[in-house]
C-alpha positions in Angstrom: -1.8 -11.8 11.0 0.2 -14.4 8.7 4.0 -13.9 7.9 6.1 -16.5 5.8 9.7 -16.7 6.5 12.5 -17.7 4.1 9.9 -20.2 2.3 9.2 -22.0 5.4 5.5 -22.5 6.5 3.6 -19.8 7.4 3.4 -18.5 11.3 0.4 -17.1 12.6 0.2 -14.0 15.3 -2.7 -12.8 17.4 -2.7 -9.8 19.2 -4.6 -8.3 22.0 -5.0 -4.8 20.8 -5.1 -2.7 17.6 -4.6 0.9 17.8 -4.7 3.8 14.6 -3.6 7.1 14.3 -2.3 10.0 12.6 0.9 12.4 13.1 1.1 15.7 11.2 4.6 16.3 10.5 5.7 20.0 11.1 9.3 19.0 11.5 11.4 16.2 12.1 9.6 14.5 14.6 9.2 11.5 17.4 6.1 9.4 16.9 3.9 9.4 20.2 4.9 6.8 23.4 2.5 4.0 22.5 3.7 0.5 23.5 3.3 -1.9 21.1 4.9 -5.2 19.6 4.3 -4.4 16.2 4.0 -1.3 13.7 2.9 0.1 10.1 3.7 3.7 9.1 2.1 4.6 5.8 2.4 8.2 4.2 -0.8 10.0 3.9 -2.3 9.6 0.0 -2.6 13.2 -0.4 0.9 13.9 0.6 2.4 16.2 -2.2 6.1 15.6 -0.3 8.2 12.6 1.0 8.3 11.3 4.6 11.4 9.9 5.9 11.3 7.0 8.6 14.1 6.4 10.8 15.9 6.3 14.3 16.6 9.8 15.8 18.8 10.7 13.2 16.0 10.5 10.8 16.8 12.7 7.6 16.7 12.6 3.7 19.7 10.9 3.6 19.3 8.8 6.6 16.0 7.4 6.2 13.2 5.3 4.7 11.6 7.2 2.1 7.5 6.9 1.4 5.7 8.5 -1.3 2.2 9.3 -1.1 0.3 6.0 0.0 3.3 4.1 0.7 3.8 1.5 3.8 6.6 0.5 5.6 5.1 -2.9 6.5 5.2 -3.9 9.9 8.0 -3.1 12.2 8.8 -5.1 15.3 8.8 -2.4 18.1 8.5 -1.8 21.8 7.5 1.4 21.5 5.9 3.9 18.4 7.9 6.3 20.0 11.5 5.0 19.0 10.6 5.4 15.6 11.5 9.3 14.0 9.6 10.9 10.9 11.0 13.7 9.1 9.2 15.6 6.1 10.1 17.1 2.8 6.5 19.7 2.8 4.9 21.0 5.7 2.1 19.5 7.3 2.4 16.1 5.2 1.0 13.1 7.8 1.6 9.8 8.8 -0.7 7.4 9.6 0.2 4.4 11.9 -1.3 1.2 13.2 0.0 -0.8 15.9 -0.4 -4.3 17.8 0.1 -5.3 20.9 
């Protein structure tokens, strides 16, 4: 994985473990407890509503909105359970990838 910061040289990272999974969002929900260094959340490609990503106060007002197929990009976080998700339509899904 390579990142570029503010026009500086690219920095490469190597992680020992990669995992992926899915969360079915039946209401505002805390992501599963999985230690990680970075995560990426993507709204399911067949979702019909909006997914909101944020902290424990996530809502349609307090959250990053994701339409079907949209992604947060990589977020540095020590555990996936620090991220909460809410939805506008029952049973929409969020796919996650983590590295550690």
